[in-house]
Backbone as CSV, one residue per row, in Angstrom:
resi,resn,N_x,N_y,N_z,CA_x,CA_y,CA_z,C_x,C_y,C_z
1,MET,0.836,-1.043,-0.015,-0.014,-0.275,-0.036,0.681,0.824,-0.187
2,ALA,2.162,1.523,0.764,3.007,2.382,0.356,3.079,2.681,-0.964
3,ASP,3.446,1.767,-1.514,4.112,2.028,-2.826,2.925,2.949,-3.633
4,MET,2.192,2.999,-2.725,0.700,3.581,-3.685,0.322,4.774,-3.305
5,GLY,0.824,4.945,-2.100,1.251,6.369,-1.786,0.075,6.675,-0.724
6,PHE,-0.097,5.224,0.420,-0.808,5.178,1.149,-0.360,5.148,2.523
7,ILE,-0.622,5.175,3.944,-0.449,5.068,4.983,-1.172,4.158,5.687
8,PRO,-0.725,3.662,7.185,-1.643,2.764,7.583,-2.683,3.550,8.865
9,VAL,-3.468,3.605,9.148,-4.275,4.110,10.010,-4.317,3.693,10.884
10,GLN,-4.335,2.883,12.695,-5.305,3.355,13.646,-6.679,3.632,13.769
11,LEU,-7.694,3.407,13.074,-9.292,4.114,12.985,-9.706,2.934,14.657
12,ARG,-10.785,4.119,15.125,-11.439,3.852,16.422,-12.303,3.524,16.093
13,TYR,-13.062,2.069,17.006,-14.364,1.414,16.935,-15.036,1.315,18.014
14,ASP,-16.228,2.276,18.256,-16.753,2.637,19.451,-15.643,2.885,20.702
15,GLY,-14.609,4.102,20.571,-13.406,4.104,21.295,-12.553,3.316,21.203
16,VAL,-12.508,2.433,20.812,-10.847,1.185,21.178,-10.642,1.320,19.436
17,ILE,-8.585,1.731,19.904,-8.625,1.737,18.877,-8.348,0.249,18.153
18,ASP,-8.047,0.830,16.481,-7.514,-0.976,16.047,-6.106,-0.800,15.660
19,ASP,-5.305,-1.545,16.043,-3.807,-2.075,16.073,-3.750,-2.965,15.397
20,GLY,-4.586,-3.449,14.680,-3.659,-4.373,13.821,-3.066,-3.959,12.317
21,TYR,-3.680,-2.295,12.000,-3.331,-1.389,10.902,-4.289,-2.105,9.663
22,PHE,-5.373,-2.123,9.820,-6.181,-2.848,8.598,-7.166,-1.694,7.677
23,ALA,-6.531,-1.026,7.864,-7.404,0.686,7.499,-5.559,1.545,6.684
24,TYR,-5.708,1.903,5.115,-4.981,2.653,4.987,-5.678,3.891,3.994
25,TYR,-5.082,4.843,4.318,-5.718,6.224,4.145,-4.321,7.266,2.521
26,ARG,-4.570,7.850,1.479,-4.018,8.299,1.080,-4.726,9.518,1.265
27,GLN,-3.776,10.660,1.557,-4.371,11.985,1.933,-4.466,12.815,0.556
28,GLU,-3.739,13.350,-0.264,-3.545,13.117,-0.993,-5.099,13.218,-1.990
29,THR,-6.027,12.067,-1.655,-7.228,11.766,-2.802,-7.957,11.955,-1.834
30,GLY,-7.326,11.744,-0.633,-9.103,11.329,0.656,-9.846,9.783,0.527
31,VAL,-8.350,9.126,-0.197,-9.570,7.942,-0.338,-8.713,6.849,1.018
32,LEU,-9.759,6.484,2.173,-9.572,5.806,3.155,-9.710,4.058,2.674
33,VAL,-8.829,3.051,2.774,-9.009,1.879,2.126,-9.385,1.042,3.392
34,HIS,-10.165,0.123,4.607,-10.333,-0.430,4.950,-10.427,-1.715,5.807
35,ASP,-10.629,-2.795,6.423,-10.881,-4.282,6.294,-9.792,-5.501,5.324
36,LEU,-8.669,-4.520,5.617,-7.701,-5.167,4.502,-6.747,-5.988,6.186
37,HIS,-7.328,-6.885,6.100,-6.641,-7.985,7.316,-5.481,-9.088,6.597
38,ASP,-5.629,-10.360,7.491,-4.498,-11.411,6.605,-5.742,-11.830,6.066
39,GLU,-6.916,-12.299,5.782,-7.891,-12.985,4.762,-8.273,-12.033,4.204
40,ASN,-8.285,-11.300,3.400,-9.031,-9.680,3.101,-7.825,-10.069,1.493
41,VAL,-6.332,-9.686,2.116,-5.315,-9.933,0.987,-4.137,-10.792,0.953
42,VAL,-4.019,-10.997,0.242,-2.706,-12.020,-0.393,-1.965,-11.811,-1.751
43,ARG,-0.751,-11.741,-1.337,0.107,-11.772,-1.667,0.370,-12.765,-3.384
44,MET,0.299,-12.546,-4.817,0.342,-13.173,-5.933,1.720,-13.846,-5.862
45,GLN,1.789,-15.670,-5.586,3.458,-15.986,-5.839,3.581,-15.275,-7.067
46,GLU,3.121,-15.721,-8.690,3.841,-15.556,-9.667,4.463,-13.618,-9.583
47,THR,4.252,-12.898,-9.254,3.964,-11.673,-9.547,4.764,-10.907,-8.606
48,GLY,4.319,-10.979,-7.454,4.209,-10.611,-6.010,3.243,-10.022,-5.856
49,GLU,2.645,-9.205,-6.449,1.484,-8.218,-6.354,0.423,-8.363,-5.212
50,LEU,-0.051,-7.782,-5.398,-1.693,-7.958,-3.962,-2.675,-8.112,-4.367
51,ALA,-3.219,-9.105,-4.047,-4.711,-9.534,-4.354,-5.550,-8.981,-2.979
52,VAL,-6.612,-7.975,-3.189,-7.568,-7.372,-2.812,-8.900,-7.673,-2.884
53,ILE,-8.811,-8.880,-1.006,-10.642,-9.180,-1.637,-11.809,-8.374,-0.403
54,ASP,-12.745,-7.707,-0.665,-13.427,-7.398,-0.269,-13.558,-6.002,0.732
55,PRO,-12.642,-5.693,-0.236,-12.538,-4.372,0.985,-13.412,-3.111,0.970
56,PHE,-13.601,-2.215,2.462,-14.287,-1.081,1.552,-13.262,-0.093,1.205
57,ILE,-13.814,0.706,0.445,-12.983,1.877,-0.309,-14.293,3.118,-0.011
58,THR,-13.679,3.920,0.972,-14.648,4.971,1.257,-13.255,6.458,0.878
59,LEU,-14.328,7.354,0.096,-14.214,8.929,0.339,-14.087,9.761,1.338
60,ALA,-13.252,10.328,1.991,-12.971,11.527,2.781,-13.263,12.631,2.193
61,ARG,-14.787,12.797,2.274,-14.926,14.347,2.054,-16.183,15.342,3.485
62,THR,-16.318,16.211,3.563,-17.066,17.406,4.324,-18.543,16.319,4.768
63,GLY,-17.931,15.320,6.009,-19.587,15.373,6.939,-19.317,13.133,6.210
64,THR,-18.682,12.912,5.693,-18.634,11.560,5.678,-17.938,11.189,7.014
65,TRP,-18.511,9.547,6.717,-18.382,8.359,7.900,-16.050,8.397,7.881
66,ALA,-15.973,8.437,6.189,-14.603,8.717,6.250,-14.016,9.370,7.522
67,ALA,-14.501,11.228,6.963,-13.653,12.304,7.040,-13.574,11.606,8.871
68,LEU,-14.987,11.906,8.897,-15.017,11.250,10.481,-14.086,10.457,11.676
69,LYS,-13.998,8.973,10.683,-13.072,8.551,11.560,-11.507,8.835,11.344
70,ILE,-11.070,9.370,9.867,-9.782,9.752,10.019,-9.671,10.920,11.231
71,ALA,-10.283,12.081,11.436,-10.176,13.087,12.066,-10.257,12.611,13.651
72,GLU,-10.734,11.612,13.435,-10.785,11.146,15.235,-8.985,10.883,15.541
73,VAL,-8.400,10.174,14.559,-7.165,10.177,14.911,-6.351,10.476,13.784
74,GLY,-6.493,12.212,13.838,-5.430,13.156,13.827,-5.221,13.903,12.298
75,PHE,-6.237,13.404,11.634,-5.696,13.471,10.017,-7.048,14.196,9.430
76,SER,-6.303,14.987,8.345,-7.535,16.124,7.147,-7.508,15.414,6.687
77,HIS,-8.898,15.523,5.497,-9.160,14.927,4.649,-8.896,16.514,3.270
78,PRO,-8.519,15.852,2.149,-8.525,17.089,0.739,-9.984,18.013,0.939
79,SER,-9.470,19.687,0.499,-10.765,20.282,0.534,-12.150,19.265,-0.724
80,ASP,-13.453,19.308,-0.529,-14.256,19.160,-1.592,-14.459,19.301,-2.899
81,GLY,-13.379,20.870,-2.810,-13.275,21.482,-4.302,-12.602,20.945,-5.060
């Protein structure tokens, strides 16, 4: 994910910080990808590329769930304009 410009983000769920780093955020675009635990991401043996299964992909825009979640852990989202 880092090669694609994403950083790991520890989201909070019911006030508890997710210590598994199952979420990744690209601040330049406001894209938040989460639910990337070890059963949802595999590395292809032939190419070394990642295969992502069943991710949640959201845009962090003003008032959205994604914007609220990343704000809880100290990130901002890009302007909506």
